N, C-alpha and C positions, 0 to 999 in steps of 0.2 A: 504494500500500500504506500503510495506517495503522499507526502504531506503537502498542503497547499499554502502559499504565502498568505498572511493576513494583511491585506492592503490597507485596512483602517488603522490598526494598532501597531503594525510592524511585527516582525517575527513570523511564526508559523501557526496555522490552525491545528490544534491538537485533535487527532482523530478520536472518536468516541469509543472505538473498539480496542483500547489499550488496557493492559493489566500489569500489575507489579510483577517483575521478573521477565517481562518481554525483552528480547534482544533486539536492539535498534541498530540499523546499518546507516552509517553516514558516508558521504562521499563528496569529493571536490576535484575540480580540475586544477592541477598545479604543474606548471612548466610543461604543458602538453601531455601530461599523464593523469589518469584518473587515480586518485588516492582514496582508499576505503579504510574505515575503522568502525568499531562496534562498541556499543554501550548497553548497560542493563537499566531498564526503567525501574527506578527505586521507589518513587512515590509521585503522585500527581493529583491535580485538581483539573477536571476535564475542561475547565473554562479558562484558567489563567496561567498555570505554571506546572512544571514537572522537574524532577531531578533525575539525573542519569549518572550511574557509576561507570567509570572507564577512563581512558579509552583502552580497548583490547584490539590487538592486531588481527586476531582470528575469531570468527563467530563461535567456534567450539569452546574456546577459553571463556568467552562471555557466557555461553550457555552453562558451563560447569559452575561458574560463580553464581549465576542466577539460581541454579538448583540449591546451592548452599544458602543463598539469601532466602529463598522460599521455605527451605527447611527450618531456618532460624525463626522465621515469622510464624510458621505453624507451631513450633515448639513454644514460642513465647505466648501464643494464644492459649495453649493448654495450661501452661503455668499460671497465667493470669486467671483463667477459669477456676483452677483448683484453689487458688488463694482467696477467691471471693465467694466460693460456694460454702454456705454455712447452713446448718439446721437451726431451727429456732433456738437461738441462744447457745447452741452447742459449738464445739471446736471445729476448726477447719478440717475437712475430710482429706486425708492423704492416703494414697495406696502404696 
């Protein structure tokens, strides 16, 4: 999917079909050659901003780090759920 320039505000229009951990390809023409690099979508607001980790020279390296990032996010969600789940006045449930 190609991003389109935002002619009103400058920059680019953020596509609505993005998700954390997506590998994004960048490219530019430099000295008559096309240069490519890759990044990982870290977080974003579909209207105003996004943050990308990188650059990575190869898409495979970006994908591997994206899997680590997604694993950390999943793990953090489980930990947060376990520390906030309580019975009526009882202790935190731990397995």
